[in-house]
N, C-alpha and C positions, 0 to 999 in steps of 0.2 A: 495175258501177258506171261511169257515164259520165265520160270524162276531160274535165277543165276546159280550155276553149279559152283561151289566153293570147295576147293582143295587146300586145306590148311597147310602151311609150310611149318614143318616141325624143327628145321634146323635154322640157326641164326647164322645167316651168311649174307653177303652182299655180292655174291658171284653174278657177274655179268652187268652190274649196275653202273650207270654213269652218275657221279655225284659232283655237285658243286658246293663250294664252302666259301663264304666271304670272309675275308681276313684271315686266310690260312697260310700267309707267307711265314708266319711266326706264332708263337705262343700256343694258346688254347686251339686255334684253328688248325695249326700244323699238327698238334697231338691228335685231334680228331682225324685229320687226313691220314696219319700213320695208322691209326686203328682201322679205318675203312679199308685201306689197301691191304693191311694184314689179314683182314676178314673177306677178301676176295673181290672188292670193287675193281671192275674193269679199267675204268679211268677216273681220275679224280682232278678237278679243276679248282684252283684258287682264284678267286676274284678279289683283287687287292689294288689299292692305288699305286703302290710302288713295285718295281720289279725286284725279285730276290737277288741278292749279291751272289758271286760265284763261290764264295766260302761260306755260305749260309747253311743252317740247318735244313732249309728247304732243298737246297742243291744236293746235300748228302742223301736226303730221303729219296729225292728224284733218281739218284744213282742206284739205290737199293731196289727201286721199281722202275726200271727203264721202260720208257714208252707209256707210262701210265699216269705220271704226275705233270701237270701242266700249270703255268701261271698266266692269267690274263688280266690286263688292266681294266679296272672298272671302279667307278665312283659310286658307292651305295646311295648317296644322296641325290643322285640323278637317275631317275627311272629309265630314261632313254639309254643311258650308259650301261646299266645292268641289263637291259633287253638286248642291246648289241652283243654283250658278252654271251648271253644264253643262247642267242641265235648262232653265234660262232660255234659254241659247244655242240648244237644240234647238227650243224653243217658238218663239223669234223667227226663226230661221234655217232650221229644218226638219232640220237634219243638224249634225254636226260630223265633220270628216275628220282633223284632227291636233291633237296637244296637245304643246306645248313646255314641258317641266317645267324652269323656268328660275329661279323664286324661289330666293334663297339669301342667306346671311349669312356674314360673315368676321370674324375676330377673330385677331390674330397676337400672340403673346406666348409666354414659355417654359412648357413643359408644367407644371412645378411651381407655376406662378403662376395657373393657371386655377382659377377657382372652379366648384363644382358647377352653379351657375345659369348660368354662361357656357357650360359644355359642354352643358348641355341645351338652351340657347337656340340653339346652333348645329345641334345633332343633330335638334331638333324641327322646324326649317324644312329644313335641307339633306337630311336623310335620311328621317325619318318623313314630312314633308310631301311629298317627292318620291314615296314609295311610294304615299301616299294619292292624289295627283293621277294617277299613272299608272293606279291601279286604278279610279278613277272614269272615266277615259277609256275603258279597256278594257271596262268594264261598258256604256258608252254604245255603243261600236262593235258589241259583240255584240249588244245589243238592236236596234240599227238595221240589222244585217247589213252593216256598213260595213268595208272593208279599211282599217282606220285606220293612222295612223303616230304613234308616240310617240318624242320626241327629248328626252332629258335634257341638261341643262347640267352637265358634269362639270368637270374642271379639269386642267391639267397637274400641279398639286399631288397628283393622284392616282397619278401615276407616280413622283414623287421630291420631297423635301422642297425647300422655298424655304430656301436656306442664310441668307439675310440676315434673314429674319423668318419664323421657323418657326411652325407651328400644328398640332400633332399632331391635335387634334379636327377641325379643318377638313379637313385631308389624309385623314383617316379617313373623314369624311362623303362626300367626293368619291370616294373608292376604293370606298366602298359603293354609291355610284350606278353606277359602271362594273360592279360585280358584278351589281347588280339588272338592268342593260341585258341582260347575257348570260343571266341566269336567266329573266327574264320573256320575252325574245325566244323562249327554248325553250318556255316553258309556253304562250305565246299564238299561236304559229305555227299551230297548228290552227285558230285563228279568223281567219287572215290578218291578224293585227295584227303590224306590224313595230316593233321596239323598237331604238333605237340612241342614241348619245350623241355630244356634241362636247366636246372638252376645250380651252378657251381658254388661251393663255399670259397674258402681260401685256397688258391692254387698257386703253385711255385712258378711265377712268370717274371718278366722284367718289371711289370707294374706292382708287384708285391714284395719287392726285394727288402723292403723296410720292415716288413711285418715281423719276422724273427729277430730282427736287430733291436726291437724295443727291449729296454732294460728290464721290464718286468714280464717278458713274454712267457717265462716258464710259470709264473704265477698265474698268468691268465689261463693258461692250459690246464693247471690244477683246478681253477675255479670253474671253468666252463666244461670241462670234462671232454670225453671223446678221444680221438686219436691224436696223440701229441705231436703233430707235424702238419704241414701243408700238403695238399694233393700235388702229385705230378701230373702234368697235362694229359698224359696217356691214361691215367686212371678215370678220366671222364668218358673215355671213348666208348666203353661198353654200352652206356646209356644211349648214345648216339647211334651206334650200330644197330642195337635192337630196335630203335624207333624208325630208322631207315629200312630195315629189312622186312621181308614179306612174313616173317614170324609174327611181326606186330600188326598184321593185316586188320585186326578188329581193335586197335588201339589208337584212340584219337582224342584230343581235347585234354590231355594230362600234362602235368609237369613233373619231372623226376628230380628231386633234390639230390645232390651229390656233395655231401657235407659232413666229412668225418669229425670235424671239431664242432661238436653238437651246438653250443651256444654262441658261436662267433659266426657272423656272415661271411 
C-alpha cells in the first residue's frame, strides 16, 4: 500500500472553499459567515428556515461579498430537507468542503417547569438536527472524495450549568453535541473527515440582551473574573476558520472553548 504524501498547509485560509452554515441568517452563524468570507471562502451558504429580509445584516454582508453569500431554505430537523439543500450547493458550486452545524434554540427555566413540547423543541433542533446535518455533510464528502470538515457549535453550558438561568435540556443537548464530536470524529477519520466543535460563552446576540441588564452584572464580572464584557459574534470566527481550514488537517475530535468571562457560561 502506497503511503499518502502530506503537504502541510502553513497558512490559515479558506481560499477556494465552499462552506455551509446552518442558522447563518443572523446571530452567531452570520458572524461566522463574515469571518469565513473575510478569510477567503469562495462561497458561503446559509441554511435557515426563514429568508433574510432586504434590510437585514445578512443582506448587508451579501453586498460586501457580491456573488459569494447565499441563503437556502432548510429545516435542520428534517434530514431530507438538509440533503436537498446540500445537493443544491453541490449542483451550483460543484463541491462542498465544510459544514458548520450551528442552528440552535435556547430556553432557560427550572427543570420542573419544562413542558414536554419545550424539551422536544430544544432537542429536535439542537441535538437531532445537529446529527442529521453532520450526517448529510459526511455523505456528501464521501461521495465527492473530499477531505471535509464539520464544526459543531456547542456551548460552555456543556461543561457546567449557568447558575443564574439554568436549563437542563439545553445544557444536555450541547453536551450531546460534544460527545457527537468525539464519536463522529472517530467513525469518519477513515474517510479523512474531521469533526470538531466550538463552545461559545456569553455572546452579544438577540438571545443574550438581558445579560448586561441584570442589576448586579458588574458584581458578577468582579466575582467571576475574565474579560468584563460579552463577546461579539465575530470574535468566535477565528476558531471556526481554523477548524475549517487545511491548516487544521490533523486536528479532529476537539472542542475549542471561547469564553472570555471565565466563570460564566
